[in-house]
N, C-alpha and C positions, 0 to 999 in steps of 0.2 A: 435459333428459334426465338421468336418474340411472342410475348403474351400480352393480354390486355385485361384489365379489371372490369371492362364493360363501358358502354357509353360511346356516343358518336363524336365525330370531329366538331360538330356544331356545339355539342355540350361542352367539350373541352375548351372551346374558344370563349365561353362565357364564364369560365372558372379561373380563379386565382389559386395557384398552388404554392405550398411551402412545406419544407421539411419539418417533420414532427420529431419529438424526442423518442429514442428507441427504448427508453426505460419502461414504457408501458408493456412491452412484449419481451423484455429480457428474461431469460430463464430457459428451463427445459420443458418441452412440450411433447405430447404424445397424441398421435392421430387415432381417435377412437371410432370414427365413422366417416365413410366416404359416400356421399349421396350424389348420384348421377342426375344431372339436369337435362340431359339429352334423350332420356328414355332408354338408355342402354343399360342392360343388366350384366354386362361383362365384369367379372371380378378382377381386381387388380392386386389384391393382397396388401394394399397399402396400410390397412388398419394395423396398429401396433408399432408403426414406424415412429421413432423419436428423433427430435431435432433440437439443437441447442442454439439459442440466439444470444450472442454475447453483447456486452456494452459497446465493444469496438466495432460492431457491425458485421461480425463473422457468423457463419452458420455451419454447423457440423451435423451430419446425418448418421443415424443408426437404423439401417433398413432391416426389416424382418426377412427371414428366409422365405423364398418363393415369391417375393414381390417383384413386379416388373421393373425393369431398369428405366425409370422415367427420367426425362430431361431435368426435372425439378431437383433430383438428387445430385446433379453435377454442379449445382449452384453453391458458391462458397461465401457469398456476401448477401446482405439484405439492408433495406432501409424502409422507414415508415414515412409515407408522403401523404399529405392531406390537401384535398381540393376543396375550396370554398365556392359553392355555387352562388353566384351573384344574383341569379333570378329567383331561386327558391329559398335563399337564405339558409341553406343547409350545407353540411360538410360531408365529404366522402373520403374515407381514409383507405389508402392502398398500402399493402405490404409487398414490396418488390424484392424478388430474389434475383440475383445476378451471378453470372459466371465470368471467369477471366477471358473466355473466348468470345464474349460479347453478347450472348443472348440473355434476355430479361423475361421473367415470368411475373405477372402482376396478379395479385388477389385483392378483392375487396375485403377489408378487415372490419369485422363487427365483433364487439365485445359487450356482454350484458352489463348494464349499469350497476347492478347489485353485486356482480362478481367479476373479478379480474382473472379468475382461474379457468375461464372458458373463452375460447376464441373460434370464430367462424371465418373461414377463408373461402371466398366464393370466386371461382373462375367462371364468369358469366357465360351461360349457354352450354357449359360442359359439366362441371361438378362442383360440389361444396365439401370442404373438409371441416369436420368438427374436431377441435383440438382441446385437450385438457392439460393444464399446467401441472407438472409434477413438483412435489415438494423437494427442496434441496436438502440433501443429507447434511447433518451437522459434521463439520470438518474439525477433527481434533488436531490442534497444532502439534507439529512435530518438534517437541522440545528435546533438548539433549538429556541423556540419561544422567541422573544425579542421585546421590545417596543422602541429600539434605533432609528429606523427610525423616530418615532414621535419626539424624541429629536433633531435629525439632521435637520429635515425639519421645525419643529416649527409650523406646521399647527394647527389652532384652539387652540392656547395657550391662557391661561388666567392668567398666572403669569410670571413676569419678575424678575430674580435675577441678580443683578449687582455685578461683581467681584471687587477686589481692584483696578484693572487697568481701570475700567469703562466699561469693556466688559459686554454686556447684554446677558443673557441666557433665551430664551423663553421656558417655561416649562408648564406643565399641572397639575393643582391642584389635579385632581382626581387620577393621577398616583402617585403623591407625597404622598397623604393621604393613598393610599392603600399600598405603600411601607413602610411608616414610620408614622403610625397613631399618632396623638397628637403632631406632631412636628411643631414648629413655624418656618416657612421657611425664615422669615426675619433674622434668626440667620446665614443663609448661605451667606448673603450679606457681601461683604468685604473680602471674602477668595481670596487667590491667584488663578490665572487662572488654573494652573495645578491641584491644590487641588480641586477646584470647579468642574472641568471637571471629575475628578476621582469620586467624590461623586455622581454627576448626572448620570454618567455611571453606577454606582452600583445601584442606585435607579431605573433606567429604565431597567436594565438587570439582577440584582441580581448577578453580577460578576464584577471582576476587569477588567480594560482595558487591551487588549492583549499587548500593547506597554508600559505598566507601568514599570517604573524603580524603583529600591530600594530607590533612593534619593527622588523621588516624593512620594512614599508610606510613607516614614518617615515624609516628610513635611505634608502630608495629615493627618497622625495620630496626629501630633502636632496641626494642624489647627482645628481639630474636637474634641479635648480633652474636651472642655467645653460643648459639646453636649451629653446629657445623653442617647439618643436613638441610639447611633452609636457604642455600644460596639461590636456587631458582626462584623460590618464593620472594626473597628480598629483591631479586632482579625484576620480577613482575611488578612489585610495589614501586620500585624506582621508575620504571617505564610509565606506570600510571601517574606518578607525580609529575613527571616531565610533560606528559601529554595534557594533563589537567592545566598546568601552568601555561602551556602553549595555547590551549583553547581560550583561557582567560585573557591572554595577551592579544589574541586575534579579536576577541569581543571588544576589548578596549580600542584596538586599532580601528575597527569598523565604526565605533562611536566617534573617534577622532576624525575619521573621514567625513562622517555626517556633519560634525561640527564645522569642519573646514568648508564644506559645500554651503552650509547655511551662512557662514561668515562671508564667503565670496558673493553669495546672492544679496546679502545686505549691502556690500560695498557697491555693487552695480545696481542702481535703481533706475529703470527705464522711465519712470514717471518724473524724475528730476531733470529739468532742462539742462542743468549744468553737467549732467551725467554723460552727455555725448561729446563733451569738450575733449580735445586731445590730451590735455594734462590730466584730466580725471581718468580717462581710459588707461593712460600709462601707469598712474598710481594703482588703479585696480589690478592691472596686469602684474605689477610688482608684488602686490599683496597676494594675488593668486599663486604666483610662483613661490612665494615664501611659504604659504600654506602647503603647497604640494611638496616642497622640500622637506617640511617637517614630517609629513606622512611617509615620504620615501626613507627618511632616516630611521623612523620607527619600524618600517617594514624591513629594512636591512638588519636592524637589531634582532628582529624575530627570526628572520631566515638564518642569520649568522649564529 
């Protein structure tokens, strides 16, 4: 089935068309009224139907109970298309719904200037759909469960661990025992602030702090080396240090690649008449190979 947003072939011949951005209609819409333009009073039950227009051009339908199975509901894609009438200097925007089996249904799209929350879709000669944009619910991020707020707030604490500087950390014995059974927590007293913070963060969240630095991780490994129950913790710190060093080396390698490219670009200057001579091209090629060899050696060091 194919539909049309209205207008004759002669009109279309005098118009220039271009794809519009879908952002103006992206969102969840609800059909609040269906007005017949053909004089028919037959009820379709389409009111209350909701549809979602995504940024990728997909459309999904949530049809109300008792609604007729209209061909419109089989459409899975949409696009916004604008015709510019060269005679009347006006624009006409179409909202095209399409299905994978090939049929297209076109509506003339009208939106009030003062409000983007209303949309009129007109299928000329048949009916008009008045649609209202629904507000998107606030999506709460699905964060991993963590006991860190208990550490931060310190409410109902029953243990106090003092760092080397005299800073007191209010902690909870039930959490410490569940994280590291059999551990004597007095062994943590006297650690440096950064090391003790890292250890407690791990015990309360089973993860390393997001702002951990390689230097602090190395310091924490050394500070907990006498603690026998912290092998997994030290292993995670060691992996973090290796990954951080690898990332830094990759950043340096990319900078060297950029420097090599700039150096080769300076060696070959198309504006210089002597640059096209065979001897100059050979020297440029040698220099380029030398730069590439340097990058390959550094890359091999990182991989190895």
